[in-house]
C-alpha positions as CSV (number, residue, x, y, z in Angstrom):
1,M,-30.3,-26.1,-1.6
2,K,-28.3,-27.7,0.8
3,K,-29.3,-29.7,3.6
4,Y,-28.4,-28.6,7.1
5,Q,-28.9,-30.7,10.2
6,L,-29.8,-27.8,12.5
7,D,-31.8,-25.0,12.5
8,Q,-29.9,-22.0,10.6
9,K,-32.3,-19.3,11.2
10,R,-31.1,-19.3,14.4
11,A,-28.6,-16.9,15.7
12,P,-27.7,-17.4,19.4
13,I,-25.1,-15.1,20.2
14,Y,-27.7,-12.3,18.7
15,E,-30.5,-13.6,20.0
16,A,-28.5,-13.4,23.7
17,L,-27.7,-9.6,23.3
18,E,-31.0,-8.7,22.2
19,A,-32.8,-10.4,25.2
20,F,-29.6,-8.9,27.2
21,R,-30.6,-5.2,25.9
22,R,-34.4,-5.4,26.9
23,M,-33.3,-6.5,30.6
24,R,-31.8,-2.9,31.1
25,V,-29.0,-4.3,33.4
26,V,-27.2,-2.2,35.8
27,P,-23.2,-2.0,34.6
28,F,-20.9,-2.6,37.5
29,D,-18.5,-4.4,34.9
30,V,-16.3,-3.4,32.0
31,P,-15.9,-1.9,29.4
32,G,-15.7,0.9,31.4
33,H,-17.5,3.6,29.1
34,K,-21.0,1.4,30.9
35,R,-22.8,0.9,27.4
36,G,-21.5,4.3,25.8
37,R,-22.6,6.6,28.6
38,G,-19.1,7.3,29.6
39,N,-18.1,7.9,26.1
40,P,-20.3,10.0,24.4
41,E,-18.2,10.8,21.1
42,L,-17.4,7.4,20.4
43,T,-21.4,6.6,20.9
44,K,-22.0,9.1,18.8
45,F,-19.4,7.7,16.0
46,L,-20.7,4.3,16.4
47,G,-24.2,4.5,17.9
48,E,-26.1,3.7,20.8
49,Q,-27.4,0.1,19.5
50,C,-23.4,-1.0,18.7
51,V,-22.1,0.3,22.2
52,G,-25.2,-0.6,23.9
53,V,-24.1,-4.4,23.0
54,D,-20.1,-3.8,23.7
55,V,-20.1,-6.0,26.8
56,N,-18.1,-8.4,28.8
57,S,-18.5,-12.0,29.3
58,M,-21.2,-12.9,31.6
59,K,-23.1,-16.4,32.4
60,P,-26.2,-15.4,29.9
61,L,-23.9,-14.4,27.2
62,D,-21.9,-17.3,27.6
63,N,-17.6,-17.0,27.7
64,L,-15.7,-17.5,24.4
65,C,-13.0,-19.1,26.1
66,H,-14.9,-21.9,27.7
67,P,-18.4,-22.2,26.0
68,V,-21.0,-23.9,27.3
69,S,-24.0,-22.3,26.2
70,V,-25.1,-19.4,23.2
71,I,-21.6,-19.7,22.2
72,E,-21.2,-23.0,21.8
73,E,-24.5,-23.1,20.1
74,A,-23.0,-20.4,17.3
75,E,-20.1,-23.0,17.5
76,N,-22.2,-25.9,16.3
77,L,-24.1,-23.8,13.5
78,A,-21.1,-23.1,12.2
79,A,-20.1,-26.3,11.9
80,D,-22.9,-27.5,10.4
81,A,-23.2,-24.6,8.2
82,F,-19.6,-25.1,7.0
83,G,-19.4,-29.1,6.8
84,A,-17.3,-29.5,9.5
85,A,-16.9,-31.6,12.6
86,H,-16.2,-28.3,15.1
87,A,-16.2,-24.7,14.5
88,F,-14.5,-22.3,16.7
89,L,-15.1,-18.3,16.5
90,M,-12.3,-16.4,16.3
91,V,-11.6,-12.6,17.4
92,G,-8.3,-12.0,16.4
93,G,-8.3,-12.3,12.9
94,T,-7.7,-15.2,10.4
95,T,-4.1,-14.8,11.6
96,S,-5.3,-16.3,14.7
97,S,-6.6,-19.2,13.0
98,V,-3.8,-19.5,10.8
99,Q,-1.5,-19.8,13.3
100,T,-3.7,-22.4,15.9
101,M,-3.6,-24.6,12.8
102,V,-0.2,-24.7,12.9
103,L,0.4,-24.9,16.8
104,A,-2.2,-27.4,17.7
105,T,0.2,-29.3,14.3
106,C,3.4,-28.8,15.0
107,K,6.1,-28.4,17.8
108,R,9.8,-27.3,18.0
109,G,11.8,-29.5,15.5
110,D,9.1,-30.7,13.7
111,E,9.0,-30.2,9.8
112,I,5.4,-29.3,7.8
113,I,5.5,-29.0,4.1
114,L,3.8,-25.6,2.7
115,P,4.3,-23.2,-0.7
116,R,6.6,-20.0,0.1
117,N,3.8,-17.8,-1.2
118,V,2.5,-18.0,2.2
119,H,0.8,-15.2,4.2
120,R,3.2,-14.1,6.7
121,S,1.1,-15.3,10.1
122,V,2.0,-18.8,9.0
123,I,5.6,-18.2,8.9
124,N,5.0,-16.1,12.5
125,A,3.5,-19.6,13.3
126,L,6.8,-21.0,12.8
127,V,8.4,-18.4,14.9
128,L,6.2,-18.9,17.9
129,C,6.7,-23.2,18.3
130,G,10.0,-23.7,16.3
131,A,8.4,-26.0,13.6
132,V,10.9,-26.2,10.4
133,P,9.5,-25.2,6.9
134,V,9.6,-28.0,3.9
135,Y,8.9,-25.1,1.0
136,V,7.8,-26.2,-2.1
137,N,7.9,-23.4,-3.8
138,P,5.1,-22.6,-6.8
139,E,5.3,-22.1,-10.4
140,V,5.4,-18.9,-11.6
141,E,3.3,-18.0,-14.2
142,S,5.2,-16.5,-16.8
143,R,3.1,-14.0,-18.3
144,L,1.0,-12.9,-15.2
145,G,4.6,-12.7,-12.8
146,I,2.4,-14.7,-10.1
147,S,3.1,-17.3,-7.6
148,L,1.0,-20.6,-8.6
149,G,-0.5,-23.0,-6.5
150,M,1.5,-26.3,-5.2
151,S,2.1,-28.8,-8.0
152,R,1.0,-32.6,-7.2
153,E,4.1,-33.7,-8.2
154,Q,6.3,-31.1,-6.0
155,V,3.9,-32.7,-3.1
156,K,4.6,-36.1,-3.5
157,K,8.5,-35.3,-3.8
158,A,8.2,-33.3,-0.9
159,I,6.3,-36.1,1.4
160,K,9.2,-38.4,-0.1
161,A,11.8,-36.5,0.8
162,H,10.4,-35.1,4.5
163,P,8.5,-39.0,5.7
164,K,8.2,-37.1,9.5
165,A,6.5,-33.9,8.6
166,K,3.6,-33.3,10.4
167,C,1.6,-32.3,7.8
168,V,0.9,-29.8,4.6
169,L,-0.3,-26.5,4.5
170,V,-2.3,-25.4,1.3
171,N,-3.9,-22.1,0.4
172,N,-7.1,-22.8,-0.8
173,P,-7.4,-20.1,-3.1
174,T,-4.5,-17.7,-3.0
175,Y,-5.2,-14.1,-3.4
176,Y,-5.3,-14.1,-7.0
177,G,-8.0,-16.7,-6.9
178,I,-5.3,-19.7,-8.1
179,C,-6.2,-23.3,-6.5
180,S,-3.9,-26.2,-6.3
181,D,-5.7,-29.9,-6.3
182,L,-7.1,-29.9,-2.9
183,R,-8.3,-33.6,-2.9
184,A,-5.3,-34.8,-4.3
185,I,-3.1,-33.6,-1.5
186,V,-5.3,-34.3,1.1
187,K,-4.7,-38.0,-0.1
188,M,-1.6,-38.0,-0.5
189,A,-0.9,-36.4,3.2
190,H,-3.4,-38.9,4.5
191,E,-1.4,-41.5,3.0
192,A,1.9,-40.9,4.3
193,G,0.1,-40.3,8.0
194,M,0.0,-36.2,7.8
195,L,-2.5,-34.1,8.6
196,C,-3.8,-31.2,5.8
197,L,-4.8,-27.5,7.2
198,A,-5.7,-25.1,4.7
199,D,-5.7,-21.3,5.1
200,E,-9.0,-20.2,3.6
201,A,-8.6,-16.4,4.4
202,H,-9.9,-15.5,0.9
203,G,-12.7,-19.1,0.5
204,T,-15.1,-18.5,2.3
205,H,-18.0,-18.5,-0.1
206,L,-16.3,-21.8,-1.3
207,Y,-18.8,-23.5,1.0
208,F,-21.7,-21.4,-0.4
209,G,-20.9,-21.8,-4.1
210,N,-22.4,-23.2,-6.9
211,G,-19.4,-24.4,-9.7
212,L,-16.7,-22.3,-7.5
213,P,-13.6,-24.6,-6.3
214,V,-14.0,-27.4,-3.7
215,S,-13.9,-26.2,0.0
216,A,-11.0,-27.7,2.6
217,M,-14.0,-29.6,4.8
218,E,-15.3,-31.0,1.6
219,A,-12.0,-32.3,0.4
220,G,-11.3,-34.1,3.9
221,A,-8.9,-31.4,5.0
222,D,-8.1,-31.6,8.8
223,M,-8.4,-28.1,9.4
224,A,-9.4,-24.7,7.6
225,A,-9.0,-21.1,8.3
226,V,-12.0,-19.4,6.9
227,S,-11.9,-15.0,6.9
228,M,-15.7,-14.4,7.1
229,H,-15.0,-10.7,7.1
230,K,-13.2,-11.1,3.7
231,S,-16.0,-12.4,1.5
232,G,-18.9,-13.3,4.2
233,G,-19.8,-10.2,5.2
234,S,-18.5,-9.6,9.0
235,L,-17.3,-7.9,10.9
236,T,-13.3,-6.8,10.5
237,Q,-11.0,-9.1,12.2
238,S,-13.7,-11.9,13.2
239,S,-13.0,-15.5,11.9
240,F,-13.8,-19.3,11.5
241,L,-11.3,-22.0,12.5
242,L,-12.7,-25.4,11.1
243,I,-11.7,-28.7,12.2
244,G,-12.4,-32.1,10.8
245,P,-12.9,-35.5,12.4
246,A,-9.2,-36.2,12.9
247,M,-9.1,-33.5,15.0
248,H,-9.4,-33.4,19.0
249,A,-11.4,-30.1,19.6
250,G,-10.8,-29.6,23.3
251,Y,-7.2,-29.3,22.6
252,V,-7.8,-26.8,19.6
253,R,-9.7,-25.1,22.2
254,Q,-6.6,-25.2,24.7
255,I,-4.3,-23.9,21.5
256,I,-6.5,-21.2,20.9
257,N,-6.3,-19.8,24.3
258,L,-2.7,-19.7,24.6
259,T,-2.7,-16.7,22.2
260,Q,-6.6,-15.6,21.6
261,T,-8.4,-12.8,24.3
262,T,-9.8,-13.6,27.1
263,S,-12.3,-10.6,26.3
264,G,-14.0,-11.7,23.2
265,S,-15.5,-9.2,22.1
266,Y,-19.3,-9.5,21.4
267,L,-19.4,-7.0,18.5
268,L,-17.2,-9.4,16.4
269,M,-18.9,-13.2,17.5
270,S,-22.8,-11.1,16.9
271,S,-21.7,-10.5,13.4
272,L,-20.2,-14.2,13.0
273,D,-23.4,-15.6,13.9
274,I,-25.4,-13.1,12.1
275,S,-23.4,-13.2,8.8
276,R,-23.2,-17.0,9.3
277,R,-27.4,-17.4,9.1
278,N,-27.3,-14.8,6.1
279,L,-24.7,-17.1,4.2
280,A,-26.5,-20.1,5.3
281,L,-29.9,-19.1,3.4
282,R,-29.1,-17.0,1.0
283,G,-25.1,-17.6,0.1
284,R,-26.2,-19.7,-2.7
285,E,-28.3,-17.6,-4.4
286,V,-25.4,-14.2,-3.0
287,F,-22.6,-15.5,-5.0
288,H,-24.1,-17.1,-7.9
289,K,-24.5,-12.9,-8.3
290,V,-21.2,-12.3,-7.1
291,Q,-19.5,-14.7,-10.1
292,D,-21.7,-13.4,-13.2
293,M,-21.0,-9.9,-11.8
294,A,-17.3,-10.6,-11.7
295,E,-17.6,-12.7,-15.0
296,Y,-19.2,-10.0,-16.6
297,A,-16.4,-7.4,-15.2
298,R,-13.7,-9.8,-17.0
299,E,-15.4,-9.5,-20.7
300,E,-15.7,-5.9,-20.0
301,I,-12.4,-4.7,-18.8
302,N,-10.3,-7.2,-21.7
303,A,-12.3,-5.4,-24.0
304,V,-11.2,-2.6,-23.3
305,G,-7.3,-3.6,-24.5
306,G,-4.1,-3.8,-22.7
307,Y,-5.6,-4.8,-19.4
308,Y,-5.8,-8.6,-18.8
309,A,-8.7,-9.5,-16.1
310,F,-7.7,-13.4,-16.1
311,G,-10.0,-16.4,-15.2
312,K,-10.6,-19.6,-15.9
313,E,-8.8,-20.0,-19.1
314,L,-5.3,-20.3,-17.2
315,V,-6.6,-24.1,-15.6
316,N,-3.9,-26.8,-16.5
317,G,-4.8,-29.3,-14.5
318,D,-2.6,-29.2,-11.5
319,S,-0.6,-26.1,-10.3
320,I,-3.6,-24.2,-11.4
321,F,-5.6,-27.1,-10.7
322,D,-9.0,-24.8,-10.4
323,F,-9.5,-20.7,-10.0
324,D,-11.9,-18.8,-8.1
325,T,-14.5,-17.0,-10.3
326,T,-15.1,-14.0,-7.7
327,K,-11.7,-12.7,-8.0
328,L,-11.5,-9.9,-9.8
329,S,-7.9,-10.0,-10.9
330,I,-6.7,-7.8,-13.5
331,H,-2.7,-7.9,-15.2
332,T,-1.5,-3.8,-15.5
333,L,2.1,-3.9,-17.6
334,D,0.7,-4.3,-21.2
335,I,-0.5,-0.8,-20.4
336,G,2.7,0.2,-18.8
337,R,2.1,0.8,-15.6
338,A,2.9,-1.2,-12.5
339,G,-0.2,-2.7,-10.8
340,I,0.3,-0.8,-7.6
341,E,0.3,2.6,-10.2
342,V,-3.1,2.1,-11.2
343,Y,-3.8,1.3,-7.6
344,D,-3.1,4.4,-6.8
345,L,-4.5,6.1,-9.3
346,L,-7.5,4.4,-9.4
347,R,-7.9,5.8,-5.2
348,D,-6.6,9.1,-5.6
349,E,-8.4,10.5,-9.4
350,Y,-11.4,8.1,-9.2
351,D,-12.0,7.2,-5.3
352,I,-11.9,3.6,-6.0
353,Q,-10.5,1.8,-3.3
354,I,-9.5,-1.7,-4.8
355,E,-7.9,-4.3,-2.7
356,F,-4.4,-4.1,-3.2
357,G,-1.8,-3.3,-6.2
358,D,1.4,-5.1,-6.3
359,L,4.1,-5.1,-9.3
360,G,2.3,-6.1,-12.5
361,N,-1.5,-6.9,-10.9
362,I,-4.2,-5.7,-9.4
363,L,-7.0,-7.0,-7.4
364,A,-10.8,-6.0,-7.1
365,Y,-12.7,-8.0,-4.1
366,L,-15.7,-8.8,-5.1
367,S,-18.2,-10.2,-2.5
368,I,-21.7,-9.9,-1.1
369,G,-22.1,-6.0,-0.7
370,D,-21.1,-5.3,-4.8
371,R,-23.6,-3.9,-6.8
372,S,-23.0,-3.6,-10.7
373,Q,-23.1,0.1,-10.8
374,E,-19.9,0.5,-8.8
375,L,-18.2,-2.3,-10.9
376,E,-19.5,0.0,-14.1
377,R,-17.5,2.9,-12.5
378,L,-14.3,0.6,-12.3
379,V,-14.5,-0.7,-15.5
380,S,-15.0,3.3,-16.6
381,A,-12.1,4.5,-14.5
382,L,-9.3,1.8,-16.0
383,A,-10.4,2.4,-19.5
384,E,-9.5,5.9,-18.8
385,I,-6.3,5.0,-16.9
386,K,-5.5,3.5,-19.8
387,R,-6.3,6.4,-22.2
388,R,-4.7,9.4,-20.2
389,Y,-1.5,7.5,-18.8
390,H,-0.5,4.2,-20.9
391,T,3.4,4.4,-21.7
392,D,5.8,1.7,-23.5
393,G,6.8,0.4,-20.2
394,S,10.3,0.3,-19.9
395,G,12.0,-0.8,-17.2
396,L,8.8,-2.6,-15.4
397,M,9.5,-5.6,-13.5
398,T,7.8,-8.5,-14.4
399,Q,8.5,-11.2,-11.8
400,E,6.4,-11.2,-8.5
401,Y,8.2,-14.0,-7.0
402,I,11.5,-14.8,-6.4
403,D,13.3,-18.4,-4.9
404,P,14.1,-18.3,-0.9
405,K,17.0,-19.4,-0.2
406,V,16.5,-20.9,3.4
407,V,19.4,-21.3,5.7
408,M,17.8,-21.9,9.4
409,S,14.4,-21.9,11.1
410,P,12.4,-18.6,11.0
411,Q,12.6,-19.2,15.1
412,E,16.0,-19.5,15.0
413,A,16.9,-17.1,12.9
414,F,14.3,-14.5,14.8
415,Y,16.0,-15.0,18.1
416,S,19.4,-15.5,16.9
417,E,21.8,-12.3,17.8
418,K,21.5,-9.6,15.0
419,E,22.8,-6.4,14.2
420,S,21.7,-3.7,11.8
421,L,22.8,-2.9,8.7
422,P,22.1,-0.5,5.7
423,I,20.0,-2.4,3.5
424,E,22.6,-2.3,0.4
425,E,25.1,-3.8,2.7
426,T,23.1,-7.1,3.4
427,S,23.8,-8.9,0.3
428,G,25.0,-12.9,1.4
429,R,23.5,-12.3,5.2
430,V,21.2,-14.1,6.6
431,C,17.9,-11.6,7.1
432,S,16.2,-12.2,10.9
433,E,12.6,-10.2,9.7
434,F,10.3,-10.0,7.9
435,V,9.9,-7.7,4.8
436,M,7.0,-7.9,2.8
437,C,4.1,-5.5,1.0
438,Y,1.4,-5.3,2.5
439,P,-1.3,-6.1,1.1
440,P,-0.8,-8.8,0.3
441,G,1.0,-10.1,3.3
442,I,3.5,-12.9,1.1
443,P,6.8,-11.6,2.5
444,I,9.6,-10.7,0.0
445,L,12.0,-12.1,2.8
446,A,11.3,-13.8,6.2
447,P,13.5,-14.6,8.9
448,G,16.3,-17.1,8.2
449,E,16.7,-16.5,4.7
450,M,19.2,-15.4,2.5
451,I,19.1,-12.0,1.3
452,T,20.1,-11.9,-2.7
453,P,20.7,-9.1,-4.8
454,E,17.6,-10.0,-6.9
455,I,15.9,-9.4,-3.5
456,L,17.1,-6.4,-3.1
457,Q,16.2,-5.2,-6.5
458,Y,12.9,-6.3,-6.1
459,I,12.6,-4.4,-2.4
460,E,14.2,-1.1,-3.5
461,Y,11.5,-1.3,-7.2
462,A,8.5,-2.1,-4.9
463,K,9.5,0.9,-2.7
464,N,10.2,3.3,-5.5
465,K,6.8,2.2,-6.9
466,G,4.6,3.4,-3.7
467,C,4.3,-0.6,-3.0
468,S,3.4,-0.3,0.8
469,M,6.1,-1.9,2.8
470,T,5.8,-3.6,6.6
471,G,8.1,-5.7,8.8
472,P,11.4,-4.4,9.5
473,E,11.7,-2.7,12.3
474,D,13.4,0.1,10.5
475,P,9.6,1.8,8.9
476,E,12.2,3.3,6.4
477,I,13.5,-0.1,5.1
478,C,16.6,2.0,4.5
479,R,18.1,-0.8,7.1
480,L,17.7,-4.4,7.7
481,N,18.3,-6.8,10.8
482,V,21.0,-9.7,10.4
483,I,22.4,-13.0,11.6
484,V,25.9,-11.8,13.6
485,E,28.6,-13.3,11.5
């Protein structure tokens, strides 16, 4: 059992809201629904219990921008639970946490070493601050077509070639469950005088599981963005930003306040508070069950044949240093179907909503709320899809990742003079906007990257297969904005 310094049975924001509810205070402040009375349809939909604590910052409830009481206590408890020097409650999603990490460590012209298969929030932060990406292009697993982690040698070479870079950013884990050698990367970064940042949007459970990959704080990283709402059970859009002892908490708070709302939602903050308490008290037991369920599902799906639910057998000690066994990632091309096709079939024909489907894989996201009977239903549906929809797979694209050619910084490209062209006429031009499938939200194209025939083929294929495409100004993605030559 993990030893904590503070009383993890406490949930100070939740406790303060319950005390406030009992006070029956007359509201002459915002929000305007006045504890739900002004919007009965909303109250009926969400419930009086919910809208009654959708309140404004006030002295008894503290203030997220400058916490001094119950929010400060909640942050201290979170830092203790996650093994961080400090924790910040974030109500702008993990996007806000990731952007804070970059904005707190980089300014215009600074270099940041990172894998290209990052979430768009990272590159958005580069657009905002003007930092220049130094991409460590990931290796690709040939059978699965997915990008892997950062190899130690690649990181070493990038650090040697760019000794003035401010930091190294690592995905821990990737959407598919792939983990880099985080401890080694942290050590290399620190020896070079650089900071190490971790995007742990899909790694909350790493802090509370046995036999799971190392968490960022345990590995010595300087900052980590932790998406509590994904595997931690809090409400959507709530997140933690964790920092190590090398970071100045006051300065990080100032960076957060540049972009985060001044009207922090107490629904989101209390959900973080209650969920942190739940994980601190019961997380190890819960995630042990999640691991067991995922392992059982992997065995059952692989026994169906045609699918490949991959796991720790992929580990090679470097670009796949470890694997997050809670991730139920499944390769579908051997049944002759793209991942997005299986994703659509599960939802439309079997009422099963999984996390995402890409060109060759699907991800069923398992966490604290899943039960074994739902997994049985998923396995049965996959078996039936194989029986009903199996094809020879001719014409399927197998490669998920195409190395981009970076021509200019994301900020320079995003704000350059641009023109809109039919997408088929853009080959050889420099893109000034994003194109991606969402989820997972990893850009196919980012501002400042060269458009190639291979990338255009990929976009057209993804559109035809039914991927949810986002990013460009043109919602149909028939046109792209490119830099004026």
